[in-house]
CHARMM-style PDB file with segment names, atoms N, HN, CA, C and O in Angstrom:
ATOM      1  N   MET     1     -33.536 -35.825 -42.294  1.00  0.00      PROA
ATOM      2  CA  MET     1     -33.176 -37.091 -41.712  1.00  0.00      PROA
ATOM      3  C   MET     1     -32.687 -38.053 -42.781  1.00  0.00      PROA
ATOM      4  O   MET     1     -31.687 -38.746 -42.591  1.00  0.00      PROA
ATOM      5  N   LEU     2     -33.383 -38.095 -43.891  1.00  0.00      PROA
ATOM      6  HN  LEU     2     -34.195 -37.533 -44.045  1.00  0.00      PROA
ATOM      7  CA  LEU     2     -32.960 -39.010 -44.949  1.00  0.00      PROA
ATOM      8  C   LEU     2     -31.625 -38.582 -45.552  1.00  0.00      PROA
ATOM      9  O   LEU     2     -30.792 -39.429 -45.874  1.00  0.00      PROA
ATOM     10  N   GLY     3     -31.418 -37.290 -45.705  1.00  0.00      PROA
ATOM     11  HN  GLY     3     -32.095 -36.602 -45.443  1.00  0.00      PROA
ATOM     12  CA  GLY     3     -30.135 -36.804 -46.197  1.00  0.00      PROA
ATOM     13  C   GLY     3     -28.999 -37.188 -45.271  1.00  0.00      PROA
ATOM     14  O   GLY     3     -27.921 -37.578 -45.720  1.00  0.00      PROA
ATOM     15  N   PHE     4     -29.246 -37.076 -43.976  1.00  0.00      PROA
ATOM     16  HN  PHE     4     -30.121 -36.760 -43.611  1.00  0.00      PROA
ATOM     17  CA  PHE     4     -28.242 -37.483 -42.991  1.00  0.00      PROA
ATOM     18  C   PHE     4     -27.975 -38.981 -43.088  1.00  0.00      PROA
ATOM     19  O   PHE     4     -26.822 -39.408 -43.026  1.00  0.00      PROA
ATOM     20  N   ALA     5     -29.023 -39.778 -43.239  1.00  0.00      PROA
ATOM     21  HN  ALA     5     -29.959 -39.431 -43.289  1.00  0.00      PROA
ATOM     22  CA  ALA     5     -28.863 -41.231 -43.343  1.00  0.00      PROA
ATOM     23  C   ALA     5     -28.045 -41.603 -44.578  1.00  0.00      PROA
ATOM     24  O   ALA     5     -27.192 -42.489 -44.515  1.00  0.00      PROA
ATOM     25  N   VAL     6     -28.301 -40.935 -45.694  1.00  0.00      PROA
ATOM     26  HN  VAL     6     -28.994 -40.216 -45.746  1.00  0.00      PROA
ATOM     27  CA  VAL     6     -27.539 -41.196 -46.913  1.00  0.00      PROA
ATOM     28  C   VAL     6     -26.076 -40.794 -46.708  1.00  0.00      PROA
ATOM     29  O   VAL     6     -25.167 -41.538 -47.074  1.00  0.00      PROA
ATOM     30  N   LYS     7     -25.859 -39.629 -46.129  1.00  0.00      PROA
ATOM     31  HN  LYS     7     -26.598 -39.024 -45.832  1.00  0.00      PROA
ATOM     32  CA  LYS     7     -24.486 -39.169 -45.886  1.00  0.00      PROA
ATOM     33  C   LYS     7     -23.751 -40.131 -44.964  1.00  0.00      PROA
ATOM     34  O   LYS     7     -22.592 -40.465 -45.212  1.00  0.00      PROA
ATOM     35  N   LEU     8     -24.406 -40.573 -43.914  1.00  0.00      PROA
ATOM     36  HN  LEU     8     -25.348 -40.302 -43.712  1.00  0.00      PROA
ATOM     37  CA  LEU     8     -23.791 -41.508 -42.981  1.00  0.00      PROA
ATOM     38  C   LEU     8     -23.481 -42.839 -43.654  1.00  0.00      PROA
ATOM     39  O   LEU     8     -22.500 -43.497 -43.308  1.00  0.00      PROA
ATOM     40  N   THR     9     -24.306 -43.236 -44.608  1.00  0.00      PROA
ATOM     41  HN  THR     9     -25.102 -42.702 -44.890  1.00  0.00      PROA
ATOM     42  CA  THR     9     -24.088 -44.477 -45.339  1.00  0.00      PROA
ATOM     43  C   THR     9     -22.959 -44.355 -46.350  1.00  0.00      PROA
ATOM     44  O   THR     9     -22.079 -45.213 -46.422  1.00  0.00      PROA
ATOM     45  N   GLU    10     -22.992 -43.282 -47.127  1.00  0.00      PROA
ATOM     46  HN  GLU    10     -23.707 -42.585 -47.069  1.00  0.00      PROA
ATOM     47  CA  GLU    10     -22.056 -43.160 -48.242  1.00  0.00      PROA
ATOM     48  C   GLU    10     -20.707 -42.555 -47.864  1.00  0.00      PROA
ATOM     49  O   GLU    10     -19.673 -42.960 -48.396  1.00  0.00      PROA
ATOM     50  N   THR    11     -20.712 -41.592 -46.950  1.00  0.00      PROA
ATOM     51  HN  THR    11     -21.552 -41.262 -46.518  1.00  0.00      PROA
ATOM     52  CA  THR    11     -19.462 -40.922 -46.561  1.00  0.00      PROA
ATOM     53  C   THR    11     -19.474 -40.662 -45.052  1.00  0.00      PROA
ATOM     54  O   THR    11     -19.548 -39.511 -44.623  1.00  0.00      PROA
ATOM     55  N   PRO    12     -19.402 -41.714 -44.255  1.00  0.00      PROA
ATOM     56  CA  PRO    12     -19.539 -41.550 -42.807  1.00  0.00      PROA
ATOM     57  C   PRO    12     -18.519 -40.600 -42.177  1.00  0.00      PROA
ATOM     58  O   PRO    12     -18.838 -39.906 -41.212  1.00  0.00      PROA
ATOM     59  N   ALA    13     -17.312 -40.563 -42.707  1.00  0.00      PROA
ATOM     60  HN  ALA    13     -17.052 -41.127 -43.491  1.00  0.00      PROA
ATOM     61  CA  ALA    13     -16.292 -39.686 -42.133  1.00  0.00      PROA
ATOM     62  C   ALA    13     -16.600 -38.213 -42.375  1.00  0.00      PROA
ATOM     63  O   ALA    13     -16.028 -37.342 -41.719  1.00  0.00      PROA
ATOM     64  N   ALA    14     -17.493 -37.933 -43.306  1.00  0.00      PROA
ATOM     65  HN  ALA    14     -17.958 -38.640 -43.839  1.00  0.00      PROA
ATOM     66  CA  ALA    14     -17.838 -36.542 -43.622  1.00  0.00      PROA
ATOM     67  C   ALA    14     -18.945 -35.982 -42.729  1.00  0.00      PROA
ATOM     68  O   ALA    14     -19.235 -34.787 -42.782  1.00  0.00      PROA
ATOM     69  N   THR    15     -19.561 -36.829 -41.913  1.00  0.00      PROA
ATOM     70  HN  THR    15     -19.325 -37.800 -41.870  1.00  0.00      PROA
ATOM     71  CA  THR    15     -20.595 -36.325 -41.016  1.00  0.00      PROA
ATOM     72  C   THR    15     -19.944 -35.477 -39.928  1.00  0.00      PROA
ATOM     73  O   THR    15     -18.798 -35.702 -39.539  1.00  0.00      PROA
ATOM     74  N   SER    16     -20.704 -34.502 -39.454  1.00  0.00      PROA
ATOM     75  HN  SER    16     -21.634 -34.319 -39.771  1.00  0.00      PROA
ATOM     76  CA  SER    16     -20.132 -33.562 -38.495  1.00  0.00      PROA
ATOM     77  C   SER    16     -21.170 -33.150 -37.454  1.00  0.00      PROA
ATOM     78  O   SER    16     -22.341 -33.522 -37.525  1.00  0.00      PROA
ATOM     79  N   ASP    17     -20.698 -32.375 -36.494  1.00  0.00      PROA
ATOM     80  HN  ASP    17     -19.746 -32.073 -36.436  1.00  0.00      PROA
ATOM     81  CA  ASP    17     -21.608 -31.836 -35.485  1.00  0.00      PROA
ATOM     82  C   ASP    17     -22.711 -31.006 -36.138  1.00  0.00      PROA
ATOM     83  O   ASP    17     -23.842 -30.972 -35.653  1.00  0.00      PROA
ATOM     84  N   ALA    18     -22.379 -30.342 -37.232  1.00  0.00      PROA
ATOM     85  HN  ALA    18     -21.460 -30.369 -37.626  1.00  0.00      PROA
ATOM     86  CA  ALA    18     -23.375 -29.517 -37.928  1.00  0.00      PROA
ATOM     87  C   ALA    18     -24.535 -30.375 -38.443  1.00  0.00      PROA
ATOM     88  O   ALA    18     -25.683 -29.930 -38.449  1.00  0.00      PROA
ATOM     89  N   ASP    19     -24.235 -31.593 -38.872  1.00  0.00      PROA
ATOM     90  HN  ASP    19     -23.303 -31.954 -38.867  1.00  0.00      PROA
ATOM     91  CA  ASP    19     -25.300 -32.493 -39.329  1.00  0.00      PROA
ATOM     92  C   ASP    19     -26.247 -32.838 -38.184  1.00  0.00      PROA
ATOM     93  O   ASP    19     -27.467 -32.847 -38.350  1.00  0.00      PROA
ATOM     94  N   VAL    20     -25.674 -33.116 -37.036  1.00  0.00      PROA
ATOM     95  HN  VAL    20     -24.683 -33.109 -36.900  1.00  0.00      PROA
ATOM     96  CA  VAL    20     -26.487 -33.445 -35.860  1.00  0.00      PROA
ATOM     97  C   VAL    20     -27.273 -32.211 -35.413  1.00  0.00      PROA
ATOM     98  O   VAL    20     -28.443 -32.313 -35.045  1.00  0.00      PROA
ATOM     99  N   ASP    21     -26.631 -31.066 -35.447  1.00  0.00      PROA
ATOM    100  HN  ASP    21     -25.681 -30.984 -35.746  1.00  0.00      PROA
ATOM    101  CA  ASP    21     -27.334 -29.822 -35.082  1.00  0.00      PROA
ATOM    102  C   ASP    21     -28.518 -29.569 -36.013  1.00  0.00      PROA
ATOM    103  O   ASP    21     -29.568 -29.106 -35.569  1.00  0.00      PROA
ATOM    104  N   SER    22     -28.355 -29.869 -37.291  1.00  0.00      PROA
ATOM    105  HN  SER    22     -27.502 -30.245 -37.651  1.00  0.00      PROA
ATOM    106  CA  SER    22     -29.450 -29.689 -38.245  1.00  0.00      PROA
ATOM    107  C   SER    22     -30.626 -30.593 -37.905  1.00  0.00      PROA
ATOM    108  O   SER    22     -31.784 -30.191 -38.027  1.00  0.00      PROA
ATOM    109  N   LEU    23     -30.328 -31.805 -37.481  1.00  0.00      PROA
ATOM    110  HN  LEU    23     -29.388 -32.131 -37.382  1.00  0.00      PROA
ATOM    111  CA  LEU    23     -31.399 -32.718 -37.072  1.00  0.00      PROA
ATOM    112  C   LEU    23     -32.122 -32.178 -35.841  1.00  0.00      PROA
ATOM    113  O   LEU    23     -33.350 -32.226 -35.762  1.00  0.00      PROA
ATOM    114  N   ARG    24     -31.361 -31.669 -34.892  1.00  0.00      PROA
ATOM    115  HN  ARG    24     -30.364 -31.630 -34.956  1.00  0.00      PROA
ATOM    116  CA  ARG    24     -31.982 -31.085 -33.699  1.00  0.00      PROA
ATOM    117  C   ARG    24     -32.868 -29.898 -34.069  1.00  0.00      PROA
ATOM    118  O   ARG    24     -33.977 -29.760 -33.553  1.00  0.00      PROA
ATOM    119  N   GLU    25     -32.372 -29.039 -34.970  1.00  0.00      PROA
ATOM    120  HN  GLU    25     -31.471 -29.151 -35.389  1.00  0.00      PROA
ATOM    121  CA  GLU    25     -33.150 -27.878 -35.403  1.00  0.00      PROA
ATOM    122  C   GLU    25     -34.437 -28.298 -36.117  1.00  0.00      PROA
ATOM    123  O   GLU    25     -35.429 -27.570 -36.101  1.00  0.00      PROA
ATOM    124  N   ALA    26     -34.413 -29.473 -36.741  1.00  0.00      PROA
ATOM    125  HN  ALA    26     -33.607 -30.065 -36.755  1.00  0.00      PROA
ATOM    126  CA  ALA    26     -35.596 -29.996 -37.423  1.00  0.00      PROA
ATOM    127  C   ALA    26     -36.570 -30.649 -36.452  1.00  0.00      PROA
ATOM    128  O   ALA    26     -37.657 -31.071 -36.844  1.00  0.00      PROA
ATOM    129  N   GLY    27     -36.175 -30.730 -35.180  1.00  0.00      PROA
ATOM    130  HN  GLY    27     -35.291 -30.386 -34.862  1.00  0.00      PROA
ATOM    131  CA  GLY    27     -37.082 -31.262 -34.164  1.00  0.00      PROA
ATOM    132  C   GLY    27     -36.775 -32.655 -33.664  1.00  0.00      PROA
ATOM    133  O   GLY    27     -37.523 -33.201 -32.853  1.00  0.00      PROA
ATOM    134  N   PHE    28     -35.684 -33.239 -34.137  1.00  0.00      PROA
ATOM    135  HN  PHE    28     -35.077 -32.795 -34.796  1.00  0.00      PROA
ATOM    136  CA  PHE    28     -35.312 -34.573 -33.664  1.00  0.00      PROA
ATOM    137  C   PHE    28     -34.624 -34.466 -32.306  1.00  0.00      PROA
ATOM    138  O   PHE    28     -33.767 -33.609 -32.089  1.00  0.00      PROA
ATOM    139  N   SER    29     -35.018 -35.354 -31.401  1.00  0.00      PROA
ATOM    140  HN  SER    29     -35.714 -36.050 -31.577  1.00  0.00      PROA
ATOM    141  CA  SER    29     -34.386 -35.398 -30.081  1.00  0.00      PROA
ATOM    142  C   SER    29     -33.064 -36.156 -30.186  1.00  0.00      PROA
ATOM    143  O   SER    29     -32.781 -36.797 -31.198  1.00  0.00      PROA
ATOM    144  N   ASP    30     -32.272 -36.075 -29.140  1.00  0.00      PROA
ATOM    145  HN  ASP    30     -32.502 -35.554 -28.317  1.00  0.00      PROA
ATOM    146  CA  ASP    30     -31.023 -36.832 -29.130  1.00  0.00      PROA
ATOM    147  C   ASP    30     -31.304 -38.328 -29.236  1.00  0.00      PROA
ATOM    148  O   ASP    30     -30.547 -39.058 -29.876  1.00  0.00      PROA
ATOM    149  N   ARG    31     -32.381 -38.783 -28.618  1.00  0.00      PROA
ATOM    150  HN  ARG    31     -32.996 -38.189 -28.098  1.00  0.00      PROA
ATOM    151  CA  ARG    31     -32.762 -40.210 -28.721  1.00  0.00      PROA
ATOM    152  C   ARG    31     -33.141 -40.557 -30.155  1.00  0.00      PROA
ATOM    153  O   ARG    31     -32.784 -41.625 -30.651  1.00  0.00      PROA
ATOM    154  N   ASP    32     -33.864 -39.659 -30.823  1.00  0.00      PROA
ATOM    155  HN  ASP    32     -34.154 -38.791 -30.420  1.00  0.00      PROA
ATOM    156  CA  ASP    32     -34.214 -39.881 -32.225  1.00  0.00      PROA
ATOM    157  C   ASP    32     -32.955 -40.005 -33.077  1.00  0.00      PROA
ATOM    158  O   ASP    32     -32.857 -40.887 -33.931  1.00  0.00      PROA
ATOM    159  N   ILE    33     -32.005 -39.126 -32.842  1.00  0.00      PROA
ATOM    160  HN  ILE    33     -32.084 -38.409 -32.149  1.00  0.00      PROA
ATOM    161  CA  ILE    33     -30.760 -39.126 -33.612  1.00  0.00      PROA
ATOM    162  C   ILE    33     -29.993 -40.416 -33.364  1.00  0.00      PROA
ATOM    163  O   ILE    33     -29.445 -41.004 -34.297  1.00  0.00      PROA
ATOM    164  N   LEU    34     -29.952 -40.853 -32.124  1.00  0.00      PROA
ATOM    165  HN  LEU    34     -30.397 -40.376 -31.366  1.00  0.00      PROA
ATOM    166  CA  LEU    34     -29.304 -42.123 -31.803  1.00  0.00      PROA
ATOM    167  C   LEU    34     -29.989 -43.261 -32.553  1.00  0.00      PROA
ATOM    168  O   LEU    34     -29.316 -44.131 -33.103  1.00  0.00      PROA
ATOM    169  N   ASP    35     -31.314 -43.261 -32.580  1.00  0.00      PROA
ATOM    170  HN  ASP    35     -31.861 -42.554 -32.133  1.00  0.00      PROA
ATOM    171  CA  ASP    35     -32.046 -44.307 -33.293  1.00  0.00      PROA
ATOM    172  C   ASP    35     -31.715 -44.294 -34.785  1.00  0.00      PROA
ATOM    173  O   ASP    35     -31.524 -45.351 -35.387  1.00  0.00      PROA
ATOM    174  N   ILE    36     -31.646 -43.111 -35.380  1.00  0.00      PROA
ATOM    175  HN  ILE    36     -31.800 -42.252 -34.891  1.00  0.00      PROA
ATOM    176  CA  ILE    36     -31.303 -42.991 -36.801  1.00  0.00      PROA
ATOM    177  C   ILE    36     -29.930 -43.587 -37.054  1.00  0.00      PROA
ATOM    178  O   ILE    36     -29.756 -44.391 -37.970  1.00  0.00      PROA
ATOM    179  N   VAL    37     -28.957 -43.198 -36.249  1.00  0.00      PROA
ATOM    180  HN  VAL    37     -29.098 -42.545 -35.504  1.00  0.00      PROA
ATOM    181  CA  VAL    37     -27.588 -43.683 -36.427  1.00  0.00      PROA
ATOM    182  C   VAL    37     -27.527 -45.198 -36.226  1.00  0.00      PROA
ATOM    183  O   VAL    37     -26.847 -45.894 -36.980  1.00  0.00      PROA
ATOM    184  N   GLU    38     -28.221 -45.704 -35.231  1.00  0.00      PROA
ATOM    185  HN  GLU    38     -28.773 -45.139 -34.619  1.00  0.00      PROA
ATOM    186  CA  GLU    38     -28.201 -47.151 -34.984  1.00  0.00      PROA
ATOM    187  C   GLU    38     -28.816 -47.933 -36.132  1.00  0.00      PROA
ATOM    188  O   GLU    38     -28.289 -48.980 -36.508  1.00  0.00      PROA
ATOM    189  N   VAL    39     -29.906 -47.459 -36.694  1.00  0.00      PROA
ATOM    190  HN  VAL    39     -30.335 -46.609 -36.389  1.00  0.00      PROA
ATOM    191  CA  VAL    39     -30.546 -48.162 -37.813  1.00  0.00      PROA
ATOM    192  C   VAL    39     -29.641 -48.142 -39.041  1.00  0.00      PROA
ATOM    193  O   VAL    39     -29.463 -49.169 -39.697  1.00  0.00      PROA
ATOM    194  N   VAL    40     -29.075 -46.990 -39.353  1.00  0.00      PROA
ATOM    195  HN  VAL    40     -29.220 -46.156 -38.820  1.00  0.00      PROA
ATOM    196  CA  VAL    40     -28.162 -46.891 -40.495  1.00  0.00      PROA
ATOM    197  C   VAL    40     -26.965 -47.822 -40.286  1.00  0.00      PROA
ATOM    198  O   VAL    40     -26.577 -48.557 -41.194  1.00  0.00      PROA
ATOM    199  N   ALA    41     -26.392 -47.787 -39.100  1.00  0.00      PROA
ATOM    200  HN  ALA    41     -26.706 -47.190 -38.362  1.00  0.00      PROA
ATOM    201  CA  ALA    41     -25.226 -48.623 -38.803  1.00  0.00      PROA
ATOM    202  C   ALA    41     -25.567 -50.109 -38.859  1.00  0.00      PROA
ATOM    203  O   ALA    41     -24.773 -50.911 -39.351  1.00  0.00      PROA
ATOM    204  N   TYR    42     -26.739 -50.476 -38.359  1.00  0.00      PROA
ATOM    205  HN  TYR    42     -27.384 -49.825 -37.959  1.00  0.00      PROA
ATOM    206  CA  TYR    42     -27.131 -51.890 -38.375  1.00  0.00      PROA
ATOM    207  C   TYR    42     -27.259 -52.394 -39.812  1.00  0.00      PROA
ATOM    208  O   TYR    42     -26.759 -53.469 -40.141  1.00  0.00      PROA
ATOM    209  N   TYR    43     -27.928 -51.619 -40.668  1.00  0.00      PROA
ATOM    210  HN  TYR    43     -28.335 -50.745 -40.401  1.00  0.00      PROA
ATOM    211  CA  TYR    43     -28.094 -52.060 -42.046  1.00  0.00      PROA
ATOM    212  C   TYR    43     -26.764 -52.129 -42.781  1.00  0.00      PROA
ATOM    213  O   TYR    43     -26.556 -53.032 -43.592  1.00  0.00      PROA
ATOM    214  N   ALA    44     -25.866 -51.198 -42.513  1.00  0.00      PROA
ATOM    215  HN  ALA    44     -26.035 -50.465 -41.854  1.00  0.00      PROA
ATOM    216  CA  ALA    44     -24.531 -51.263 -43.111  1.00  0.00      PROA
ATOM    217  C   ALA    44     -23.822 -52.537 -42.655  1.00  0.00      PROA
ATOM    218  O   ALA    44     -23.205 -53.237 -43.459  1.00  0.00      PROA
ATOM    219  N   TYR    45     -23.915 -52.825 -41.376  1.00  0.00      PROA
ATOM    220  HN  TYR    45     -24.416 -52.257 -40.723  1.00  0.00      PROA
ATOM    221  CA  TYR    45     -23.294 -54.031 -40.820  1.00  0.00      PROA
ATOM    222  C   TYR    45     -23.889 -55.292 -41.444  1.00  0.00      PROA
ATOM    223  O   TYR    45     -23.159 -56.168 -41.908  1.00  0.00      PROA
ATOM    224  N   ALA    46     -25.211 -55.374 -41.452  1.00  0.00      PROA
ATOM    225  HN  ALA    46     -25.804 -54.662 -41.076  1.00  0.00      PROA
ATOM    226  CA  ALA    46     -25.880 -56.568 -41.967  1.00  0.00      PROA
ATOM    227  C   ALA    46     -25.571 -56.776 -43.452  1.00  0.00      PROA
ATOM    228  O   ALA    46     -25.357 -57.907 -43.890  1.00  0.00      PROA
ATOM    229  N   ASN    47     -25.550 -55.702 -44.215  1.00  0.00      PROA
ATOM    230  HN  ASN    47     -25.725 -54.783 -43.860  1.00  0.00      PROA
ATOM    231  CA  ASN    47     -25.251 -55.823 -45.641  1.00  0.00      PROA
ATOM    232  C   ASN    47     -23.812 -56.266 -45.879  1.00  0.00      PROA
ATOM    233  O   ASN    47     -23.548 -57.036 -46.803  1.00  0.00      PROA
ATOM    234  N   ARG    48     -22.894 -55.796 -45.069  1.00  0.00      PROA
ATOM    235  HN  ARG    48     -23.109 -55.170 -44.319  1.00  0.00      PROA
ATOM    236  CA  ARG    48     -21.503 -56.204 -45.238  1.00  0.00      PROA
ATOM    237  C   ARG    48     -21.305 -57.668 -44.852  1.00  0.00      PROA
ATOM    238  O   ARG    48     -20.503 -58.371 -45.468  1.00  0.00      PROA
ATOM    239  N   ILE    49     -22.022 -58.122 -43.850  1.00  0.00      PROA
ATOM    240  HN  ILE    49     -22.674 -57.551 -43.350  1.00  0.00      PROA
ATOM    241  CA  ILE    49     -21.971 -59.550 -43.495  1.00  0.00      PROA
ATOM    242  C   ILE    49     -22.493 -60.379 -44.658  1.00  0.00      PROA
ATOM    243  O   ILE    49     -21.861 -61.351 -45.071  1.00  0.00      PROA
ATOM    244  N   ALA    50     -23.662 -59.985 -45.191  1.00  0.00      PROA
ATOM    245  HN  ALA    50     -24.175 -59.195 -44.856  1.00  0.00      PROA
ATOM    246  CA  ALA    50     -24.259 -60.730 -46.303  1.00  0.00      PROA
ATOM    247  C   ALA    50     -23.356 -60.701 -47.530  1.00  0.00      PROA
ATOM    248  O   ALA    50     -23.145 -61.730 -48.173  1.00  0.00      PROA
ATOM    249  N   ASP    51     -22.827 -59.532 -47.855  1.00  0.00      PROA
ATOM    250  HN  ASP    51     -22.999 -58.697 -47.333  1.00  0.00      PROA
ATOM    251  CA  ASP    51     -21.933 -59.426 -49.017  1.00  0.00      PROA
ATOM    252  C   ASP    51     -20.653 -60.218 -48.795  1.00  0.00      PROA
ATOM    253  O   ASP    51     -20.177 -60.901 -49.702  1.00  0.00      PROA
ATOM    254  N   GLY    52     -20.097 -60.130 -47.597  1.00  0.00      PROA
ATOM    255  HN  GLY    52     -20.484 -59.575 -46.860  1.00  0.00      PROA
ATOM    256  CA  GLY    52     -18.849 -60.826 -47.285  1.00  0.00      PROA
ATOM    257  C   GLY    52     -18.977 -62.334 -47.340  1.00  0.00      PROA
ATOM    258  O   GLY    52     -18.012 -63.037 -47.640  1.00  0.00      PROA
ATOM    259  N   LEU    53     -20.174 -62.831 -47.051  1.00  0.00      PROA
ATOM    260  HN  LEU    53     -20.958 -62.261 -46.807  1.00  0.00      PROA
ATOM    261  CA  LEU    53     -20.409 -64.270 -47.097  1.00  0.00      PROA
ATOM    262  C   LEU    53     -20.963 -64.727 -48.440  1.00  0.00      PROA
ATOM    263  O   LEU    53     -21.177 -65.918 -48.662  1.00  0.00      PROA
ATOM    264  N   GLY    54     -21.191 -63.770 -49.330  1.00  0.00      PROA
ATOM    265  HN  GLY    54     -21.017 -62.802 -49.149  1.00  0.00      PROA
ATOM    266  CA  GLY    54     -21.705 -64.118 -50.650  1.00  0.00      PROA
ATOM    267  C   GLY    54     -23.143 -64.596 -50.640  1.00  0.00      PROA
ATOM    268  O   GLY    54     -23.542 -65.388 -51.494  1.00  0.00      PROA
ATOM    269  N   LEU    55     -23.921 -64.124 -49.687  1.00  0.00      PROA
ATOM    270  HN  LEU    55     -23.597 -63.481 -48.994  1.00  0.00      PROA
ATOM    271  CA  LEU    55     -25.315 -64.563 -49.596  1.00  0.00      PROA
ATOM    272  C   LEU    55     -26.128 -64.026 -50.759  1.00  0.00      PROA
ATOM    273  O   LEU    55     -25.925 -62.898 -51.208  1.00  0.00      PROA
ATOM    274  N   GLU    56     -27.040 -64.838 -51.236  1.00  0.00      PROA
ATOM    275  HN  GLU    56     -27.205 -65.755 -50.872  1.00  0.00      PROA
ATOM    276  CA  GLU    56     -27.957 -64.452 -52.301  1.00  0.00      PROA
ATOM    277  C   GLU    56     -29.302 -64.096 -51.665  1.00  0.00      PROA
ATOM    278  O   GLU    56     -29.656 -64.609 -50.604  1.00  0.00      PROA
ATOM    279  N   THR    57     -30.053 -63.197 -52.340  1.00  0.00      PROA
ATOM    280  HN  THR    57     -29.766 -62.780 -53.203  1.00  0.00      PROA
ATOM    281  CA  THR    57     -31.382 -62.868 -51.830  1.00  0.00      PROA
ATOM    282  C   THR    57     -32.327 -64.036 -52.055  1.00  0.00      PROA
ATOM    283  O   THR    57     -32.107 -64.871 -52.932  1.00  0.00      PROA
ATOM    284  N   GLU    58     -33.362 -64.081 -51.264  1.00  0.00      PROA
ATOM    285  HN  GLU    58     -33.540 -63.403 -50.552  1.00  0.00      PROA
ATOM    286  CA  GLU    58     -34.380 -65.120 -51.419  1.00  0.00      PROA
ATOM    287  C   GLU    58     -35.119 -64.908 -52.741  1.00  0.00      PROA
ATOM    288  O   GLU    58     -35.192 -63.788 -53.246  1.00  0.00      PROA
ATOM    289  N   ASP    59     -35.659 -65.981 -53.293  1.00  0.00      PROA
ATOM    290  HN  ASP    59     -35.600 -66.891 -52.883  1.00  0.00      PROA
ATOM    291  CA  ASP    59     -36.364 -65.910 -54.572  1.00  0.00      PROA
ATOM    292  C   ASP    59     -37.571 -64.965 -54.526  1.00  0.00      PROA
ATOM    293  O   ASP    59     -37.935 -64.360 -55.535  1.00  0.00      PROA
ATOM    294  N   TRP    60     -38.176 -64.848 -53.360  1.00  0.00      PROA
ATOM    295  HN  TRP    60     -37.881 -65.339 -52.540  1.00  0.00      PROA
ATOM    296  CA  TRP    60     -39.393 -64.037 -53.256  1.00  0.00      PROA
ATOM    297  C   TRP    60     -39.083 -62.544 -53.134  1.00  0.00      PROA
ATOM    298  O   TRP    60     -40.006 -61.730 -53.157  1.00  0.00      PROA
ATOM    299  N   ILE    61     -37.822 -62.165 -53.006  1.00  0.00      PROA
ATOM    300  HN  ILE    61     -37.071 -62.826 -52.987  1.00  0.00      PROA
ATOM    301  CA  ILE    61     -37.442 -60.742 -52.890  1.00  0.00      PROA
ATOM    302  C   ILE    61     -37.143 -60.215 -54.288  1.00  0.00      PROA
ATOM    303  O   ILE    61     -36.258 -60.730 -54.971  1.00  0.00      PROA
ATOM    304  N   PRO    62     -37.891 -59.171 -54.725  1.00  0.00      PROA
ATOM    305  CA  PRO    62     -37.648 -58.633 -56.074  1.00  0.00      PROA
ATOM    306  C   PRO    62     -36.305 -57.904 -56.134  1.00  0.00      PROA
ATOM    307  O   PRO    62     -35.854 -57.333 -55.141  1.00  0.00      PROA
ATOM    308  N   ASP    63     -35.678 -57.931 -57.297  1.00  0.00      PROA
ATOM    309  HN  ASP    63     -36.044 -58.395 -58.103  1.00  0.00      PROA
ATOM    310  CA  ASP    63     -34.398 -57.224 -57.488  1.00  0.00      PROA
ATOM    311  C   ASP    63     -34.584 -55.744 -57.515  1.00  0.00      PROA
ATOM    312  OT1 ASP    63     -33.614 -55.002 -57.667  1.00  0.00      PROA
TER     313      ASP     63
END
C-alpha cells in the first residue's frame, strides 16, 4: 500500500491496473483502494495549494 501511495505521488501516470490488482491480492477491498487514492490525491492537492500560495508552516511544526 505504501509503495502504491509513493508511486501515485511521484509518478501518477505510471500507475496501472497491475498496481491495483496487487493491492487486491494483498487483501485490500475496492473501497480500501479508493480511500488510499483519495487520501494521496487530497494531500497532493492540499500541498500544491499551500505551495502555490507560498504558505509557510506554523512555528510549532518541526521541519
